[in-house]
C-alpha positions in Angstrom: -6.5 24.6 -56.1 -9.6 26.3 -54.6 -9.7 27.7 -51.1 -12.2 25.1 -50.2 -9.9 22.3 -51.4 -7.0 23.8 -49.5 -9.1 24.0 -46.3 -10.2 20.4 -46.6 -6.6 19.3 -47.2 -5.5 21.2 -44.1 -8.3 19.6 -42.0 -7.3 16.1 -43.1 -3.6 16.8 -42.3 -4.6 18.0 -38.8 -6.7 15.0 -38.2 -3.9 12.7 -39.3 -1.5 14.6 -37.0 -3.9 14.3 -34.0 -4.5 10.7 -34.7 -0.7 10.0 -34.9 -0.2 11.9 -31.6 -3.0 9.9 -29.9 -1.4 6.6 -31.1 2.0 7.7 -29.8 0.5 8.6 -26.5 -1.4 5.3 -26.2 1.7 3.4 -27.1 3.6 4.7 -24.0 2.9 4.4 -20.3 -0.7 4.8 -19.3 -3.0 5.0 -16.3 -2.8 1.7 -14.3 0.8 0.9 -15.3 3.3 0.2 -12.5 6.7 1.8 -12.9 9.9 2.3 -10.9 11.0 5.9 -10.7 14.2 7.6 -9.6 13.6 11.2 -8.8 14.7 14.3 -6.8 12.4 17.1 -5.9 13.4 20.6 -4.7 11.8 23.9 -4.0 12.1 26.3 -6.9 13.1 29.4 -5.0 15.8 28.1 -2.6 16.5 24.6 -3.9 15.6 23.0 -0.6 15.4 19.2 -0.9 11.8 18.0 -0.7 12.3 14.3 -1.5 14.7 12.0 -3.3 15.3 8.4 -4.1 19.1 9.0 -4.3 21.0 8.2 -1.1 24.0 10.3 -2.2 21.8 13.3 -2.8 20.3 12.8 0.7 23.7 12.5 2.3 24.9 15.7 0.6 21.9 17.5 2.0 22.7 16.2 5.6 19.8 13.8 5.7 20.2 10.9 8.2 20.3 8.0 5.7 20.4 5.4 8.4 16.8 6.2 9.5 15.3 5.4 6.1 15.9 3.4 3.0 16.6 4.9 -0.4 16.1 3.5 -3.9 13.7 3.6 -6.9 10.1 4.1 -5.9 7.4 1.8 -7.3 4.2 3.7 -8.2 0.9 2.9 -9.9 0.1 5.6 -12.5 -3.3 7.2 -11.9 -3.4 6.4 -8.2 -2.0 9.7 -6.9 1.1 8.0 -5.5 3.0 11.0 -6.8 1.9 14.5 -7.8 -0.7 14.5 -10.6 1.4 16.9 -12.7 4.3 14.4 -12.6 2.0 11.6 -13.6 0.6 13.6 -16.5 4.2 14.2 -17.7 4.9 10.4 -17.6 1.9 9.4 -19.7 3.0 8.4 -23.2 6.7 8.0 -22.2 8.8 4.9 -22.1 11.4 3.2 -19.9 14.6 5.2 -20.0 12.9 8.5 -20.5 13.6 11.5 -18.2 11.5 14.5 -17.3 11.5 17.8 -15.5 8.2 19.1 -14.0 7.5 22.3 -12.1 4.5 22.1 -9.8 2.8 25.3 -8.6 2.5 25.8 -4.9 -1.3 25.4 -5.0 -0.9 22.0 -6.5 2.0 21.0 -4.3 1.7 21.7 -0.6 -0.8 24.5 -0.9 -0.6 28.2 -0.7 0.5 29.8 2.6 -2.5 30.8 4.7 -2.0 33.4 7.4 -5.2 32.3 9.1 -3.5 28.9 9.8 -1.1 30.7 12.3 -3.0 30.6 15.5 -2.5 31.2 19.3 -3.2 28.3 21.6 -2.7 27.5 25.3 0.8 26.2 25.9 -0.8 23.5 28.1 -1.9 21.8 24.8 1.8 21.3 24.0 3.9 18.7 25.7 6.6 20.3 28.0 9.4 18.8 25.9 8.1 20.5 22.8 7.7 24.0 24.2 10.3 25.7 22.1 10.4 27.5 18.7 10.6 25.2 15.8 9.2 22.1 17.6 6.7 20.0 15.6 3.5 19.5 17.6 0.0 18.0 17.3 -2.7 20.2 18.7 -6.4 19.1 18.6 -5.6 16.7 15.7 -3.7 19.3 13.6 0.0 19.2 12.9 2.1 22.4 13.1 5.3 23.9 14.3 5.8 26.3 17.2 6.8 29.9 16.3 6.9 31.5 19.8 5.9 30.9 23.4 5.1 33.9 25.6 3.7 33.3 29.0 0.9 30.8 28.9 0.3 31.2 25.2 2.0 29.6 22.1 1.9 30.8 18.5 1.6 27.7 16.2 1.8 27.7 12.4 -0.4 24.9 11.1 0.6 25.4 7.5 2.6 22.7 5.8 6.3 23.5 6.2 6.5 23.8 2.4 3.2 25.7 1.9 3.6 28.5 -0.7 6.6 26.8 -2.4 6.7 25.9 -6.0 8.4 22.5 -6.4 10.4 21.0 -9.3 10.8 17.3 -10.0 13.6 15.7 -12.0 12.8 12.0 -12.7 13.8 9.0 -14.7 11.7 6.0 -15.6 13.8 3.0 -14.7 11.5 0.1 -15.3 7.9 -1.0 -16.0 6.9 -3.6 -13.4 4.9 -6.5 -15.0 5.7 -9.5 -12.7 2.8 -9.9 -10.4 4.7 -10.7 -7.2 7.2 -7.9 -7.8 4.3 -5.6 -8.5 2.6 -6.6 -5.2 5.8 -6.3 -3.3 6.4 -2.8 -4.7 2.9 -1.6 -3.9 3.2 -2.9 -0.3 6.6 -1.3 0.1 5.1 2.0 -1.0 2.1 1.7 1.3 3.7 0.3 4.4 7.5 0.8 3.9 8.3 -2.9 4.5 8.9 -6.1 2.5 6.7 -9.1 3.2 6.7 -12.7 2.0 3.8 -13.1 -0.4 2.6 -15.3 -3.2 -0.4 -15.9 -5.5 -2.5 -19.0 -5.7 -5.7 -20.1 -7.4 -7.9 -21.8 -4.8 -11.0 -23.8 -5.3 -13.6 -23.0 -2.7 -17.2 -23.8 -2.0 -19.8 -21.1 -2.1 -23.6 -20.9 -1.6 -25.3 -19.4 -4.6 -28.9 -18.5 -5.0 -30.9 -20.8 -7.3 -33.1 -18.8 -9.7 -36.7 -19.9 -9.5 -38.6 -20.9 -12.7 -41.9 -19.7 -11.0 -41.7 -15.9 -11.3 -45.3 -15.5 -10.0 -44.6 -17.2 -6.7 -43.4 -14.3 -4.6 -43.8 -16.2 -1.3 -41.5 -19.0 -2.3 -38.5 -19.5 0.0 -35.2 -18.7 -1.7 -33.1 -21.8 -2.5 -29.4 -22.1 -2.5 -26.9 -24.6 -3.8 -23.3 -25.2 -3.0 -21.0 -24.8 -6.0 -17.2 -24.8 -6.4 -15.6 -21.6 -7.7 -12.0 -20.6 -8.3 -10.6 -17.7 -6.3 -7.4 -15.8 -7.3 -5.8 -15.2 -3.9 -2.9 -13.1 -2.7 -1.3 -14.7 0.4 0.7 -12.4 2.7 2.8 -13.8 5.5 2.2 -11.8 8.6 5.1 -10.6 10.7 5.4 -8.9 14.1 6.4 -5.8 12.2 3.3 -5.9 10.1 0.9 -6.4 13.1 2.5 -3.4 14.8 2.6 -1.2 11.7 0.5 1.9 12.4 -0.7 2.3 8.9 -1.7 -1.4 8.7 -3.4 -1.3 12.1 -5.4 1.8 11.2 -6.4 1.0 7.7 -5.9 -2.7 6.8 -9.4 -2.9 5.2 -8.7 0.1 2.9 -5.2 -1.3 2.1 -6.6 -4.7 1.3 -9.3 -3.2 -0.9 -6.7 -1.2 -2.8 -4.5 -4.2 -3.3 -7.4 -6.3 -4.5 -8.2 -3.7 -7.2 -4.7 -2.9 -8.2 -3.6 -6.6 -8.5 -6.9 -7.9 -9.9 -7.3 -10.7 -7.3 -10.5 -12.0 -5.7 -9.3 -11.9 -2.1 -6.3 -11.4 0.2 -5.4 -13.8 3.0 -2.9 -12.7 5.7 -1.4 -15.8 7.3 0.2 -15.8 10.7 2.5 -18.7 11.7 2.5 -19.4 15.4 5.6 -21.1 16.6 6.4 -23.8 19.0 5.2 -27.1 20.5 2.0 -28.4 21.7 0.5 -30.1 24.7 1.0 -33.8 25.4 3.9 -36.2 25.0 6.7 -35.4 22.6 6.2 -36.9 19.2 2.6 -37.9 20.0 0.6 -35.0 18.7 1.8 -35.6 15.1 0.8 -39.3 15.3 -2.6 -38.5 16.6 -3.2 -35.8 14.1 -2.1 -38.1 11.4 -4.6 -40.7 12.7 -7.3 -38.1 12.2 -8.4 -38.4 15.9 -9.1 -42.1 15.3 -7.8 -45.1 17.3 -5.9 -43.8 20.4 -4.5 -47.3 21.2 -2.9 -47.4 17.7 -1.5 -43.9 18.2 0.0 -45.0 21.5 1.6 -48.1 19.9 3.1 -45.8 17.2 4.6 -43.7 20.0 5.9 -46.9 21.7 3.8 -46.3 24.9 2.0 -49.0 26.8 -1.6 -48.0 27.4 -2.1 -50.4 30.3 0.9 -49.0 32.1 -0.5 -45.4 31.8 -3.9 -46.6 33.2 -2.1 -48.4 36.1 -0.1 -45.2 36.9 -3.2 -43.0 36.9 -5.1 -45.4 39.2 -2.1 -45.6 41.5 -1.9 -41.8 41.7 -5.7 -41.6 42.6 -5.3 -44.0 45.4 
């Protein structure tokens, strides 16, 4: 066989191998898939716990497990819900696979920057937080106090884990395909709460612009027509916990936009159920509502109330 033939054969084999590798990658988990992960992350150098979904691991590390819930985390691949290096390692894998990823400090919590350790007036720090190690917010930046001498405080504004390489051990437990479970998992990840939710296809009326046949008439008034369209809707039942949730209060529009895209719905409606009775006589509001605001005398008859007696009582009170 000539050298040229051998080279061509090798090129074909490489192309086949690359094609096979691509097919294997595409057959596994990909960007946009929703999965449940179990993982534990620690610093490489000292093994300090960074994050975990395992309650036993947290307890062993002295974490107060009553202050937070533990369990598999639902993430959408490609949405930076976890470090990109971990996502890249997941692509192409399947449910049941495990992985180990080391993330460089620069890609984790950043390199340590000496310039981020600054001296500020201690008056900018609440009195209860004027001690070494206290976590404080100064001029919109979060840091921890190193020392306080006289009227000045030395504050480190680096992330507590800046400069640390981090290693992740993870297991892919499940691919989430059910829409309601997917929505619940994403909301749990975003807001750390469970909410009652459901999907419905609603028919609604919309005004749509009617295209004019006369393209030369630039002065023509635009015409609209009312048409019925179907809207895929995610309904969320509002709760007091939701309305008081800081993340929801500060970014509900952005959260709703993300949910709309991730769940492929046309709109999101948050419903609030207001409790308790109404004005008027017991049992009467329902009857009047059912009558559609029609014959009041008929409604009074249904409620077993004599209209003439009510009139006589009102006239007697006025006298």
